Every structure is written in structure tokens, then in C-alpha cells.
MMTF fields as JSON, N, C-alpha, C and O atoms, coordinates in Angstrom:
{
  "mmtfVersion": "1.0.0",
  "mmtfProducer": "UNKNOWN",
  "numBonds": 431,
  "numAtoms": 432,
  "numGroups": 108,
  "numChains": 1,
  "numModels": 1,
  "chainsPerModel": [1],
  "groupsPerChain": [108],
  "chainIdList": ["A"],
  "bondAtomList": [4, 2, 8, 6, 12, 10, 16, 14, 20, 18, 24, 22, 28, 26, 32, 30, 36, 34, 40, 38, 44, 42, 48, 46, 52, 50, 56, 54, 60, 58, 64, 62, 68, 66, 72, 70, 76, 74, 80, 78, 84, 82, 88, 86, 92, 90, 96, 94, 100, 98, 104, 102, 108, 106, 112, 110, 116, 114, 120, 118, 124, 122, 128, 126, 132, 130, 136, 134, 140, 138, 144, 142, 148, 146, 152, 150, 156, 154, 160, 158, 164, 162, 168, 166, 172, 170, 176, 174, 180, 178, 184, 182, 188, 186, 192, 190, 196, 194, 200, 198, 204, 202, 208, 206, 212, 210, 216, 214, 220, 218, 224, 222, 228, 226, 232, 230, 236, 234, 240, 238, 244, 242, 248, 246, 252, 250, 256, 254, 260, 258, 264, 262, 268, 266, 272, 270, 276, 274, 280, 278, 284, 282, 288, 286, 292, 290, 296, 294, 300, 298, 304, 302, 308, 306, 312, 310, 316, 314, 320, 318, 324, 322, 328, 326, 332, 330, 336, 334, 340, 338, 344, 342, 348, 346, 352, 350, 356, 354, 360, 358, 364, 362, 368, 366, 372, 370, 376, 374, 380, 378, 384, 382, 388, 386, 392, 390, 396, 394, 400, 398, 404, 402, 408, 406, 412, 410, 416, 414, 420, 418, 424, 422, 428, 426],
  "bondOrderList": [1, 1, 1, 1, 1, 1, 1, 1, 1, 1, 1, 1, 1, 1, 1, 1, 1, 1, 1, 1, 1, 1, 1, 1, 1, 1, 1, 1, 1, 1, 1, 1, 1, 1, 1, 1, 1, 1, 1, 1, 1, 1, 1, 1, 1, 1, 1, 1, 1, 1, 1, 1, 1, 1, 1, 1, 1, 1, 1, 1, 1, 1, 1, 1, 1, 1, 1, 1, 1, 1, 1, 1, 1, 1, 1, 1, 1, 1, 1, 1, 1, 1, 1, 1, 1, 1, 1, 1, 1, 1, 1, 1, 1, 1, 1, 1, 1, 1, 1, 1, 1, 1, 1, 1, 1, 1, 1],
  "groupList": [{"groupName": "MET", "atomNameList": ["N", "CA", "C", "O"], "elementList": ["N", "C", "C", "O"], "formalChargeList": [0, 0, 0, 0], "bondAtomList": [1, 0, 2, 1, 3, 2], "bondOrderList": [1, 1, 2], "singleLetterCode": "M", "chemCompType": "L-PEPTIDE LINKING"}, {"groupName": "SER", "atomNameList": ["N", "CA", "C", "O"], "elementList": ["N", "C", "C", "O"], "formalChargeList": [0, 0, 0, 0], "bondAtomList": [1, 0, 2, 1, 3, 2], "bondOrderList": [1, 1, 2], "singleLetterCode": "S", "chemCompType": "L-PEPTIDE LINKING"}, {"groupName": "VAL", "atomNameList": ["N", "CA", "C", "O"], "elementList": ["N", "C", "C", "O"], "formalChargeList": [0, 0, 0, 0], "bondAtomList": [1, 0, 2, 1, 3, 2], "bondOrderList": [1, 1, 2], "singleLetterCode": "V", "chemCompType": "L-PEPTIDE LINKING"}, {"groupName": "ILE", "atomNameList": ["N", "CA", "C", "O"], "elementList": ["N", "C", "C", "O"], "formalChargeList": [0, 0, 0, 0], "bondAtomList": [1, 0, 2, 1, 3, 2], "bondOrderList": [1, 1, 2], "singleLetterCode": "I", "chemCompType": "L-PEPTIDE LINKING"}, {"groupName": "ASP", "atomNameList": ["N", "CA", "C", "O"], "elementList": ["N", "C", "C", "O"], "formalChargeList": [0, 0, 0, 0], "bondAtomList": [1, 0, 2, 1, 3, 2], "bondOrderList": [1, 1, 2], "singleLetterCode": "D", "chemCompType": "L-PEPTIDE LINKING"}, {"groupName": "LEU", "atomNameList": ["N", "CA", "C", "O"], "elementList": ["N", "C", "C", "O"], "formalChargeList": [0, 0, 0, 0], "bondAtomList": [1, 0, 2, 1, 3, 2], "bondOrderList": [1, 1, 2], "singleLetterCode": "L", "chemCompType": "L-PEPTIDE LINKING"}, {"groupName": "CYS", "atomNameList": ["N", "CA", "C", "O"], "elementList": ["N", "C", "C", "O"], "formalChargeList": [0, 0, 0, 0], "bondAtomList": [1, 0, 2, 1, 3, 2], "bondOrderList": [1, 1, 2], "singleLetterCode": "C", "chemCompType": "L-PEPTIDE LINKING"}, {"groupName": "GLU", "atomNameList": ["N", "CA", "C", "O"], "elementList": ["N", "C", "C", "O"], "formalChargeList": [0, 0, 0, 0], "bondAtomList": [1, 0, 2, 1, 3, 2], "bondOrderList": [1, 1, 2], "singleLetterCode": "E", "chemCompType": "L-PEPTIDE LINKING"}, {"groupName": "ALA", "atomNameList": ["N", "CA", "C", "O"], "elementList": ["N", "C", "C", "O"], "formalChargeList": [0, 0, 0, 0], "bondAtomList": [1, 0, 2, 1, 3, 2], "bondOrderList": [1, 1, 2], "singleLetterCode": "A", "chemCompType": "L-PEPTIDE LINKING"}, {"groupName": "PHE", "atomNameList": ["N", "CA", "C", "O"], "elementList": ["N", "C", "C", "O"], "formalChargeList": [0, 0, 0, 0], "bondAtomList": [1, 0, 2, 1, 3, 2], "bondOrderList": [1, 1, 2], "singleLetterCode": "F", "chemCompType": "L-PEPTIDE LINKING"}, {"groupName": "ASN", "atomNameList": ["N", "CA", "C", "O"], "elementList": ["N", "C", "C", "O"], "formalChargeList": [0, 0, 0, 0], "bondAtomList": [1, 0, 2, 1, 3, 2], "bondOrderList": [1, 1, 2], "singleLetterCode": "N", "chemCompType": "L-PEPTIDE LINKING"}, {"groupName": "TYR", "atomNameList": ["N", "CA", "C", "O"], "elementList": ["N", "C", "C", "O"], "formalChargeList": [0, 0, 0, 0], "bondAtomList": [1, 0, 2, 1, 3, 2], "bondOrderList": [1, 1, 2], "singleLetterCode": "Y", "chemCompType": "L-PEPTIDE LINKING"}, {"groupName": "LYS", "atomNameList": ["N", "CA", "C", "O"], "elementList": ["N", "C", "C", "O"], "formalChargeList": [0, 0, 0, 0], "bondAtomList": [1, 0, 2, 1, 3, 2], "bondOrderList": [1, 1, 2], "singleLetterCode": "K", "chemCompType": "L-PEPTIDE LINKING"}, {"groupName": "PRO", "atomNameList": ["N", "CA", "C", "O"], "elementList": ["N", "C", "C", "O"], "formalChargeList": [0, 0, 0, 0], "bondAtomList": [1, 0, 2, 1, 3, 2], "bondOrderList": [1, 1, 2], "singleLetterCode": "P", "chemCompType": "L-PEPTIDE LINKING"}, {"groupName": "TRP", "atomNameList": ["N", "CA", "C", "O"], "elementList": ["N", "C", "C", "O"], "formalChargeList": [0, 0, 0, 0], "bondAtomList": [1, 0, 2, 1, 3, 2], "bondOrderList": [1, 1, 2], "singleLetterCode": "W", "chemCompType": "L-PEPTIDE LINKING"}, {"groupName": "THR", "atomNameList": ["N", "CA", "C", "O"], "elementList": ["N", "C", "C", "O"], "formalChargeList": [0, 0, 0, 0], "bondAtomList": [1, 0, 2, 1, 3, 2], "bondOrderList": [1, 1, 2], "singleLetterCode": "T", "chemCompType": "L-PEPTIDE LINKING"}, {"groupName": "GLY", "atomNameList": ["N", "CA", "C", "O"], "elementList": ["N", "C", "C", "O"], "formalChargeList": [0, 0, 0, 0], "bondAtomList": [1, 0, 2, 1, 3, 2], "bondOrderList": [1, 1, 2], "singleLetterCode": "G", "chemCompType": "PEPTIDE LINKING"}, {"groupName": "ARG", "atomNameList": ["N", "CA", "C", "O"], "elementList": ["N", "C", "C", "O"], "formalChargeList": [0, 0, 0, 0], "bondAtomList": [1, 0, 2, 1, 3, 2], "bondOrderList": [1, 1, 2], "singleLetterCode": "R", "chemCompType": "L-PEPTIDE LINKING"}, {"groupName": "GLN", "atomNameList": ["N", "CA", "C", "O"], "elementList": ["N", "C", "C", "O"], "formalChargeList": [0, 0, 0, 0], "bondAtomList": [1, 0, 2, 1, 3, 2], "bondOrderList": [1, 1, 2], "singleLetterCode": "Q", "chemCompType": "L-PEPTIDE LINKING"}],
  "groupTypeList": [0, 1, 2, 3, 4, 5, 6, 7, 8, 5, 1, 4, 3, 9, 3, 4, 10, 7, 2, 4, 11, 10, 11, 3, 8, 1, 3, 8, 12, 10, 9, 13, 3, 4, 5, 2, 7, 11, 3, 9, 9, 7, 14, 3, 15, 13, 2, 6, 11, 13, 10, 5, 6, 15, 13, 3, 13, 15, 2, 14, 8, 16, 9, 12, 13, 10, 3, 5, 14, 12, 4, 3, 3, 7, 9, 17, 1, 18, 13, 17, 12, 10, 16, 9, 3, 15, 12, 5, 12, 12, 11, 11, 5, 17, 7, 12, 2, 12, 13, 4, 14, 5, 7, 5, 12, 12, 5, 5],
  "groupIdList": [1, 2, 3, 4, 5, 6, 7, 8, 9, 10, 11, 12, 13, 14, 15, 16, 17, 18, 19, 20, 21, 22, 23, 24, 25, 26, 27, 28, 29, 30, 31, 32, 33, 34, 35, 36, 37, 38, 39, 40, 41, 42, 43, 44, 45, 46, 47, 48, 49, 50, 51, 52, 53, 54, 55, 56, 57, 58, 59, 60, 61, 62, 63, 64, 65, 66, 67, 68, 69, 70, 71, 72, 73, 74, 75, 76, 77, 78, 79, 80, 81, 82, 83, 84, 85, 86, 87, 88, 89, 90, 91, 92, 93, 94, 95, 96, 97, 98, 99, 100, 101, 102, 103, 104, 105, 106, 107, 108],
  "secStructList": [7, 7, 2, 2, 2, 2, 2, 2, 2, 2, 2, 2, 6, 6, 1, 1, 1, 7, 7, 7, 2, 2, 2, 2, 2, 2, 2, 6, 6, 1, 1, 7, 6, 6, 6, 6, 6, 6, 6, 6, 6, 6, 6, 1, 1, 6, 6, 1, 1, 4, 4, 4, 4, 1, 1, 1, 7, 1, 7, 1, 1, 7, 7, 7, 2, 2, 2, 2, 2, 2, 2, 2, 2, 2, 6, 6, 1, 1, 7, 7, 7, 7, 1, 1, 2, 2, 2, 2, 2, 2, 2, 2, 2, 2, 2, 2, 6, 2, 2, 2, 2, 2, 2, 1, 1, 1, 7, 7],
  "xCoordList": [11.819, 11.694, 10.594, 10.265, 9.766, 8.365, 7.996, 8.556, 6.841, 6.2, 6.58, 6.713, 6.85, 7.179, 8.975, 9.133, 9.793, 11.208, 11.389, 12.148, 9.989, 10.303, 9.793, 10.611, 9.034, 8.261, 9.08, 9.288, 9.491, 11.41, 12.216, 12.547, 12.211, 13.631, 13.407, 14.015, 12.311, 11.399, 11.266, 11.091, 11.343, 11.039, 12.313, 12.493, 13.229, 14.74, 14.765, 15.193, 14.164, 14.083, 13.382, 13.372, 12.961, 12.277, 12.944, 12.828, 13.927, 14.663, 15.533, 16.196, 15.827, 15.919, 18.169, 18.879, 18.518, 20.086, 20.085, 19.118, 21.612, 22.015, 21.333, 21.345, 20.756, 19.411, 20.854, 21.942, 20.671, 21.209, 20.785, 20.166, 20.341, 20.214, 20.349, 19.602, 21.192, 21.527, 21.241, 20.924, 21.463, 20.359, 19.055, 18.424, 18.614, 16.987, 16.788, 16.04, 17.237, 17.112, 17.685, 16.966, 18.581, 18.905, 17.855, 17.369, 17.001, 15.622, 14.544, 14.145, 14.273, 13.073, 13.823, 13.382, 14.51, 14.092, 14.02, 13.851, 14.071, 12.865, 11.323, 10.449, 11.246, 9.908, 9.888, 10.745, 7.915, 8.204, 7.842, 7.033, 8.407, 8.758, 7.696, 7.733, 6.864, 5.026, 4.614, 3.955, 4.929, 4.565, 4.841, 4.121, 6.234, 7.048, 7.674, 8.385, 6.529, 6.343, 5.123, 5.009, 3.979, 2.471, 2.582, 1.569, 3.367, 3.97, 4.402, 3.952, 5.222, 6.359, 5.507, 5.613, 4.465, 3.425, 2.715, 2.434, 1.978, 0.963, 0.808, -0.302, 1.407, 1.96, 2.658, 2.426, 4.119, 4.983, 5.181, 6.396, 4.44, 4.59, 3.95, 4.3, 2.842, 1.489, 1.581, 0.529, 2.699, 2.651, 4.143, 4.357, 5.374, 6.449, 6.579, 6.673, 6.656, 6.465, 6.518, 7.443, 5.43, 5.089, 7.164, 7.826, 7.296, 8.844, 9.734, 10.246, 9.916, 10.88, 10.162, 10.678, 8.853, 8.275, 8.351, 7.453, 9.263, 9.47, 10.632, 11.532, 10.725, 11.963, 12.92, 13.714, 12.927, 13.35, 13.211, 13.631, 12.615, 12.508, 12.801, 13.881, 11.467, 11.893, 11.999, 11.658, 12.463, 12.868, 14.203, 13.982, 15.653, 16.28, 17.528, 18.638, 17.213, 17.924, 17.202, 17.721, 16.063, 15.223, 13.993, 13.993, 12.893, 11.514, 11.663, 12.778, 10.446, 10.225, 9.676, 8.804, 10.068, 9.649, 7.84, 7.008, 7.287, 6.61, 5.705, 4.564, 6.127, 5.075, 4.795, 3.575, 5.659, 5.544, 4.881, 4.032, 5.138, 3.337, 2.253, 1.07, 2.435, 1.052, 0.75, -0.163, 1.387, 0.596, 0.368, -0.551, 1.079, 0.638, -0.999, -1.896, -0.932, -2.468, -3.116, -3.946, -2.926, -4.229, -4.267, -5.31, -3.123, -3.71, -4.204, -4.708, -3.984, -4.879, -6.162, -6.952, -6.759, -7.977, -8.674, -9.626, -8.525, -8.425, -10.043, -9.778, -11.23, -11.831, -11.461, -11.258, -11.437, -10.361, -11.469, -12.54, -10.83, -11.492, -11.015, -10.095, -11.872, -11.086, -11.989, -12.761, -11.773, -12.348, -11.121, -10.223, -11.258, -10.128, -8.754, -7.563, -9.21, -8.374, -6.966, -5.74, -7.816, -6.829, -6.576, -6.337, -6.586, -6.382, -4.867, -3.757, -5.06, -4.29, -3.089, -2.043, -3.097, -1.749, -1.243, -0.193, -1.746, -1.602, -0.148, 1.007, -0.86, -0.019, 1.511, 2.682, 0.957, 2.116, 2.993, 4.196, 2.38, 3.479, 4.689, 5.914, 3.334, 3.734, 5.344, 6.389, 5.37, 5.969, 7.027, 8.042, 7.206, 8.354, 9.4, 10.507, 8.437, 9.63, 9.766, 10.489, 9.38, 9.404, 10.914, 11.183, 12.542, 13.185, 14.249, 15.186, 13.344, 14.123, 13.473, 13.919, 12.855, 11.958, 12.74, 13.27, 13.064, 13.84, 15.357, 16.119, 15.398, 16.695, 17.076, 18.224, 15.866, 15.612, 15.198, 16.343, 14.516, 14.209, 15.732, 15.494, 17.068, 17.86, 18.806, 20.004, 18.123, 19.59, 18.222, 18.723, 16.493, 16.094, 15.917, 15.35],
  "yCoordList": [14.815, 14.857, 14.591, 13.405, 15.472, 14.941, 15.214, 15.79, 14.484, 14.46, 14.619, 13.905, 16.656, 17.478, 17.042, 16.334, 17.338, 16.887, 15.81, 15.751, 14.642, 13.229, 14.083, 13.818, 14.731, 14.894, 15.982, 15.918, 17.085, 17.613, 16.382, 16.081, 15.929, 14.39, 13.674, 13.432, 13.553, 12.551, 13.482, 12.905, 14.93, 15.84, 15.597, 15.35, 15.584, 15.672, 14.883, 15.381, 13.284, 13.075, 13.504, 13.175, 14.257, 15.088, 16.017, 16.106, 17.053, 17.777, 17.951, 16.914, 18.625, 18.523, 18.605, 19.493, 17.889, 17.457, 15.928, 15.169, 15.585, 14.933, 14.0, 14.881, 12.624, 12.594, 12.292, 12.429, 11.87, 12.017, 11.07, 11.43, 9.829, 8.429, 8.466, 8.057, 8.906, 8.697, 9.448, 9.186, 10.976, 12.032, 11.659, 12.192, 10.794, 10.579, 9.638, 9.704, 8.715, 7.492, 7.917, 7.421, 8.558, 8.896, 9.314, 8.627, 10.929, 10.852, 9.708, 9.452, 9.165, 8.361, 7.046, 6.26, 6.23, 5.452, 5.961, 5.069, 7.358, 7.589, 7.119, 6.955, 6.982, 6.858, 4.449, 3.758, 4.115, 3.485, 2.717, 3.14, 1.981, 1.838, 1.741, 1.767, 1.629, 1.216, 2.433, 2.935, 3.283, 4.855, 5.923, 6.917, 5.725, 6.23, 6.239, 6.871, 4.635, 3.849, 4.961, 5.633, 5.01, 5.718, 6.959, 7.459, 7.854, 9.349, 9.456, 10.35, 8.51, 8.69, 9.137, 10.025, 7.867, 7.51, 8.065, 8.658, 8.159, 8.735, 10.427, 10.958, 10.799, 12.535, 13.507, 14.644, 12.323, 13.303, 12.872, 12.964, 12.188, 12.19, 12.929, 13.549, 12.496, 13.577, 14.685, 15.318, 15.395, 16.952, 17.766, 18.955, 16.551, 17.075, 16.129, 15.681, 15.56, 14.541, 15.495, 15.286, 17.006, 17.93, 18.495, 18.895, 18.311, 19.412, 19.064, 19.855, 16.883, 17.034, 16.527, 15.916, 16.96, 16.89, 18.404, 18.571, 19.641, 20.472, 20.387, 19.636, 21.25, 21.004, 21.853, 21.198, 23.007, 23.225, 23.311, 24.342, 22.249, 22.479, 23.571, 24.078, 23.884, 25.112, 24.866, 25.798, 23.648, 23.812, 22.376, 21.181, 23.15, 21.951, 22.409, 21.903, 22.872, 22.952, 22.221, 21.617, 22.402, 21.801, 22.439, 23.586, 21.742, 22.399, 23.376, 23.47, 24.517, 25.656, 24.249, 23.642, 23.645, 23.205, 24.176, 23.327, 25.128, 25.794, 25.564, 25.166, 25.783, 25.403, 24.625, 24.491, 23.46, 21.959, 21.453, 20.571, 21.854, 21.054, 22.07, 21.745, 22.541, 23.795, 22.718, 21.993, 22.258, 22.01, 20.477, 19.842, 19.947, 18.378, 18.494, 18.099, 19.061, 20.053, 19.864, 18.956, 20.965, 21.136, 19.944, 19.561, 19.383, 18.003, 16.862, 16.062, 16.675, 15.21, 16.162, 15.469, 17.4, 17.788, 18.001, 18.749, 17.389, 17.551, 16.062, 15.126, 16.073, 14.801, 13.704, 13.97, 12.904, 11.551, 10.617, 10.101, 10.628, 10.08, 8.273, 7.813, 7.77, 6.202, 5.776, 4.817, 6.594, 6.262, 6.018, 5.884, 5.951, 4.881, 6.048, 5.789, 7.126, 7.708, 7.972, 7.866, 8.254, 8.464, 7.66, 8.198, 6.311, 4.476, 4.421, 4.023, 4.763, 4.996, 5.899, 5.463, 7.013, 8.068, 7.74, 8.196, 7.214, 6.165, 5.252, 5.245, 4.759, 3.641, 4.369, 4.155, 5.241, 5.707, 6.298, 6.171, 7.133, 7.978, 6.455, 6.375, 5.318, 4.721, 4.012, 4.16, 3.569, 2.907, 3.934, 3.371, 5.303, 6.182, 6.662, 7.192, 6.18, 6.591, 4.952, 4.691, 4.383, 2.469, 2.657, 2.717, 2.807, 3.033, 3.696, 3.448, 4.548, 5.905, 5.005, 4.8, 4.903, 3.663, 2.894, 2.605, 2.168, 0.62, 1.294, 0.615, 1.902, 2.672, 3.269, 3.095, 4.201, 4.679, 3.088, 2.652, 2.054, 1.143, 0.102, -0.835, 0.452, -0.871, -0.078, -0.352, 1.226, 2.379, 2.109, 1.961, 2.148, 1.808, 0.408, 0.66],
  "zCoordList": [19.824, 19.043, 18.414, 18.439, 17.733, 17.448, 15.603, 14.671, 15.789, 14.569, 13.332, 12.337, 13.855, 12.809, 12.389, 11.394, 12.904, 12.885, 11.74, 10.773, 12.427, 11.291, 9.828, 8.947, 9.469, 8.415, 7.417, 6.205, 8.485, 7.938, 6.903, 5.756, 8.535, 7.936, 6.376, 5.333, 6.915, 5.463, 4.137, 3.064, 4.169, 3.064, 2.768, 1.576, 3.423, 2.348, 1.053, 0.012, 1.158, 0.0, -1.609, -2.796, -0.849, -2.014, -2.642, -3.865, -1.789, -2.241, -3.543, -3.584, -4.485, -5.403, -4.932, -5.402, -4.335, -3.902, -3.674, -3.739, -3.341, -3.119, -1.579, -0.719, -0.875, -0.167, 0.579, 0.019, 1.903, 3.888, 3.805, 4.806, 3.558, 4.303, 5.975, 6.865, 5.984, 7.322, 8.316, 9.477, 7.426, 8.62, 8.918, 9.831, 8.222, 8.0, 8.586, 9.562, 8.3, 9.605, 11.078, 11.945, 11.534, 12.595, 13.123, 14.021, 12.609, 12.836, 13.418, 14.554, 12.146, 11.712, 12.545, 11.707, 13.394, 14.477, 15.552, 16.383, 16.206, 17.153, 16.886, 17.738, 15.75, 15.961, 15.1, 14.548, 15.678, 15.1, 13.319, 12.493, 13.249, 11.921, 10.67, 9.44, 11.576, 10.529, 10.698, 9.788, 12.021, 11.395, 10.906, 10.808, 10.467, 9.916, 8.238, 7.457, 8.427, 6.349, 6.087, 5.063, 7.589, 6.997, 7.114, 6.623, 7.557, 7.823, 6.046, 5.329, 5.613, 4.37, 3.024, 2.178, 3.325, 1.966, 1.89, 0.849, 3.122, 3.386, 3.931, 3.899, 4.173, 4.128, 3.501, 3.089, 3.557, 2.734, 1.649, 1.476, 0.262, -0.179, -1.454, -2.459, -0.819, -1.732, -1.336, -1.431, -0.774, -0.257, -0.683, -0.45, -1.552, -1.892, -2.988, -1.846, -3.713, -4.426, -5.472, -6.257, -5.859, -6.879, -7.229, -8.186, -6.402, -5.667, -6.815, -7.608, -6.767, -8.53, -9.915, -10.851, -9.755, -10.953, -11.582, -12.408, -11.386, -12.222, -12.87, -12.494, -14.039, -14.106, -13.15, -12.475, -13.043, -11.908, -10.374, -9.847, -9.512, -8.397, -7.569, -7.264, -7.211, -6.099, -4.847, -4.12, -4.195, -3.113, -3.317, -3.511, -3.167, -3.681, -1.747, -1.58, -1.251, 0.041, 1.236, 2.175, 0.998, 2.139, 2.497, 2.943, 2.325, 3.231, 4.086, 4.6, 4.539, 5.336, 6.182, 5.56, 7.522, 8.655, 8.93, 8.609, 9.241, 8.974, 8.024, 8.258, 6.995, 5.574, 5.39, 5.295, 5.183, 4.879, 5.98, 5.852, 6.888, 8.203, 7.614, 7.517, 7.468, 7.258, 6.213, 6.608, 4.581, 3.676, 4.175, 3.656, 5.044, 5.727, 5.712, 4.968, 6.634, 7.216, 6.577, 6.641, 5.379, 4.809, 3.892, 3.361, 3.727, 3.131, 3.426, 2.638, 5.374, 5.971, 6.141, 6.781, 5.889, 6.567, 5.485, 5.707, 3.615, 2.724, 2.957, 3.711, 2.387, 2.442, 1.277, 0.092, 1.657, 1.353, 0.382, 0.705, -0.775, -2.542, -2.148, -1.471, -2.752, -3.043, -4.197, -4.205, -5.101, -6.782, -6.839, -6.007, -8.711, -9.002, -9.427, -9.251, -9.915, -10.669, -8.712, -8.667, -7.717, -6.989, -5.909, -4.827, -6.022, -5.772, -7.181, -6.826, -8.301, -9.148, -9.071, -9.551, -8.572, -8.013, -6.714, -6.259, -6.326, -5.351, -5.148, -4.721, -5.595, -6.383, -7.102, -6.789, -8.116, -8.703, -8.206, -8.436, -7.339, -6.311, -5.433, -5.344, -4.86, -3.937, -4.756, -4.124, -5.595, -7.15, -6.954, -6.543, -7.094, -7.432, -6.524, -6.613, -5.438, -4.077, -3.587, -2.626, -3.963, -3.278, -2.799, -1.599, -4.466, -4.191, -2.715, -1.955, -3.051, -1.868, 0.093, 1.222, -0.309, 1.42, 1.575, 2.648, -0.068, 0.046, 0.96, 1.648, 0.852, 0.815, 2.198, 2.608, 3.191, 4.252, 4.72, 4.603, 5.104, 5.243, 5.995, 6.757, 5.645, 5.997, 6.392, 6.462, 6.738, 7.357, 9.374, 10.489, 9.063, 10.179, 11.567, 12.629]
}
């Protein structure tokens, strides 16, 4: 089990379909919960959340693992900004997906 597998599982929360939290938890249980939480909020949410913001989401059956990983690497390689807008966006995204995280966390 790799971090890529974890990212792929966590990304299922952002597809336009019913979320299988039990499946995601079965993958996430192989990692420390602090790492799962960090990857979910810091890597997956910023990369995958835009899929749910469109009238017709482009991803509804699952993110392609190689493209997802490439997008995560690109996101992580961007210079970190710590301005007010960045902090506000981070807070907003965290609050929007908090119910999903809490649902998953119950199963870990």
C-alpha cells in the first residue's frame, strides 16, 4: 500500500457519485491517522475539490491515478503563499469538506 493508493482512495470523496466511506477507510487504515488527515486536507482537497464546483463535474467514476498523482505533485511544487486570501481559501475548503472527513474518521 502506497501514499498514491491513499490519495486515490481519498479522491473518491470528490467524485460526483455516492461516496463509499468503508472502501476509503479500508485503504486509509494502513496509514497513521495524522498522515491521512494531512494528505486529505493539504493535498487532495485543493486538487480535487474543484470537480464538485462545476454544474456538470468532469469526474464521476473516479480520478485517473496517474493524472491525480501528477496534479498533486504539481500542486505541491508551487510556492507556498501565506497571505490572507490563501488562509481564507484554506479555511473555506477545510470547512466545506469537514463533514466528509468526520464521516471517514469515524471508520478509522
